[in-house]
N, C-alpha and C positions, 0 to 999 in steps of 0.2 A: 416531699413527694415529687418525683420527677414528672415533667410534662411529657405527654405522648407527642411524637413528632407529627406535624401536620401532613396529611396524606394528599397526594395530588388528586385531582378530580376524577381521573380515570386510572384503571389498573396499569402497572408498569408495562405488562406485555403488550397492551394496546398502544401505549405511548411509544414503545420501542418499534413496533411494527409501523406506526405512522411516521416516525422519524426516518426509518429505512426507506419507506415508500417515497417520502418527500425528497430524500437524497437521490433516488432513482429518477424521479420525475424532473428534478432540477438539473440533472446532468445533460449538457448539450448533446444532441444526437442520440440520446437514450443509450441502451446497452447492446444494441445490435441483436443478434440471435443468441447471445450467451445465456447459459443456464442461470436461473435465479436461485440464490441461496436463501435460507431462512434468516430472519433478523437475528436469531439466537446463535448462528454459526459465524458471526463476524470474524472472530479471530481464527477460527478453524478453516474457513473457506472463503468468505467474502474478500478478505484482504488479498488473498492470492488471485481471486477471479476479477477483481475490480481495477486492474492496471496499477495497483499500488506498488508492486515490486518493480515493474518497468519504470515507473515514475522515480522511485528511489534510486535505481541503478543509473538512470540518465542524469538525475540530480547530482549524484556523487561523482560520476565520471565527467560531468561538465566542468568541475573545478580542476581536475587533474587526471591524467591517465592512471588507471589502477587495474588490479587483477581480482579474480573471483573471491579468493579467501579474504582479501582485504575488504571487499564489498560486504561479505557476510559479517565480518567483525564490525564494520561501520554501522550496519543496520541494527545489529544487536546492541551496540553501544548507544545509538541514537534512541532506541526504544527501551533502554535500560533492561534489556533481556526479555521484555514482554513478547517481542516477535523474534523468533530465531529462524534462520533460513538454512535449510538443508542444502548441501552441495548438489544433491540430485534435483533441486529446484533451481539453484543459481546457474549452474553451468549450461543446462538446456536453454534457459532464458538468455544468457549471454550469446549463445550460438544463434538463437532466433533473432535477437536484436542486431546481430552482425549480418545475418542473412538478409534482413530487411533494409540494410544500409544505414541503420541508426548508430551503429558502433563500428569501429575499425579495430581489429585485433592484430597484435604483433607479438611474436615470441621474444622474450628477453634474450635468449640465446637460441636462435633459429635451428642450429644444428643439433641441439640437445632437447628442444621442446620443454623448457623449464616453465617459467611463468608466462602467461599470455596477458599482456597489458592491453587494455581497451581504452580507446579515445572516442569522444563523441564526434560525429560527422555533422555537416550542415543539416542534413535530413534529420539527424538525431536531435539537433537543437530545436528544429521545428516541431518534432514529435513531443519533445519535452514541454514546450509551451502549450501544445494541445492537451497533453495529459494533466498539466497543472490546472487548467481550466476545468477539464472533465472530472477529475478525481476530487476536487475540493468539496463539492456538495456531499459526496459520500463520506468524506472524513468529518465534515460538519455533523452529519447524521449520527456517526459513531460517537462523537463527543457529546452530542445531545442525549443520546441513549444512555451512555455511561453516567452522565450527570443525573438523569432521571432515576437510574438505579441507585446511585449514591444517595440522592435525596430521599428515596423511598426507605432505604435501609438505615441511614444515619440521621435523617432529618435535614433541615436546612443547614 
């Protein structure tokens, strides 16, 4: 006879909500005036609203100049396809990061506007360090929430 898995002391939905709240509270400077997502929409919305994409772009560009489609592929590979980035998300983000002075973009062949390669600027390196600190509590809360869900469904 199979043993029933041990249940956590509180329902998963409460634990997930608490983990998400803890991540918000632990983030330096809070979230500003940004819209708050529900803990249940982490992959659908929170990842996009929580500076995770700018963090990933700055991280990837910090090692070498690269272009939009290559960044999309790298993020999908890094997350084993769990997170896919639409070009309609990536290219406006790259333009925004460039406008803010965090990235510098140069056309591969300026007269034909082929690929636009992005390099990180000194301001971008500073922003990258800031985002690493700010986003980590949120990522920890996602990991915690998923672990609670897995433990609830599959046991220890």
